[in-house]
N, C-alpha and C positions, 0 to 999 in steps of 0.2 A: 356320330361326334368326329370323328375323318372326312364322313360325306363333304360337308359343308367348305373343304380346302380343292374337292375335284373339281376346279374352274376348266380343267380342257376334258377335248373330246379323242380318243383313239381309234382310228380302225386297226385294225390286226389282223394281220395277212400271213396267211398258214403254204407254204409248202405240198401242190398236189401232182400225182401224174396223172398226165393229158392222155385222154383217151379219145382213139381215133375210130374215124368206124371206116373199117376196111373190107369190102362187097358184102355191107351191110352186118356186118360182124363188126358191136366194138372190141378193140382190141388196145387194153395199156403200148403204152410206148416206152423208153426210156429220156423222154420228156418232161420235164416239168416246171410246172409253171404259181406266182403265189395266186391265192385268189382269195376273196376273203372270207377272214375265221372269224369275227365277232367285229360285224358292224358298227356300232358305238359303243364304249368303253369310258365314263367318265371318269375321269384321272389328274392326276397333277402332278408335275414336272420340276424339278428341281434338278442343276449339274452338282457333277461329283466332283470336276476335275474345275481347276482353274484354269489348265491353258490346256490346249489340244498334245495330243500326246501320239507317238510311234509305238504302233502293236507289230508292225511286221517292217521288213524293210523297204520302205517308198508307199507305210500303209499310213495315214497319219486321222483320227477321231479324236472326239468328242464324248462323256463317257455324262448319262445324266441320272435319274433316279425318279422311278416313275409310282406313284401310290396308285392304286383304287381297290374296288370293291374284289375278293375271290373271283378267277378267272381260268380258264384254259387258256394258258398262255404258255408256249415251248422254248425252250433254248429256239436262236435260228429264225423266228418266226420276226415279221416288221410287222413295224406298229408307225402308219402314220397318223403326226400331229401337227395342227396346220400346216399343212402343204407335203411338211416337211418328214424325212423317212429318216426312220432308227431301223437297227436289229436289235434283238434282244438276245441278253451276250449272260443272263442269268439271272432266276424270278425265284421268290418265295413266299408262300402263304405263313403272315403270322397273325398271332393275336395278342397284341398289349390290354394288359388287360379286359376292356368292354367292349374294344377295339378289332376285330380281323379283320385286315384284310391285304394287300399282297404290295412285296415291294418287288420291282421288274426294274434288275440294271439297264436299259437300251446306250444303242454309243450313233452317233452320225458320226458319217466318213466321212471326209472332204480327201483331194489327193491337193 
């Protein structure tokens, strides 16, 4: 039922440790990089805040609520929707009536 409102498509990226090959031996490094975790996730996005807010001194952004099917999304993941990059601030899997879904707070940062 809720799926009929999922008119956007999101890509979810997750930080992973970079593995380099040194002298023919794969070696984990201190480097991390975002890699695609979920290539395509149907979703609906709506603003949570009316205006841009400050979260840390000098750090501004706006929160949105993303509805989707239940998926492996973690705090700190990066979500890309329509070429806009968001950061996952929190997420929760819910079941309202006969409608299991996930609600994820995502934030777009602005300078």
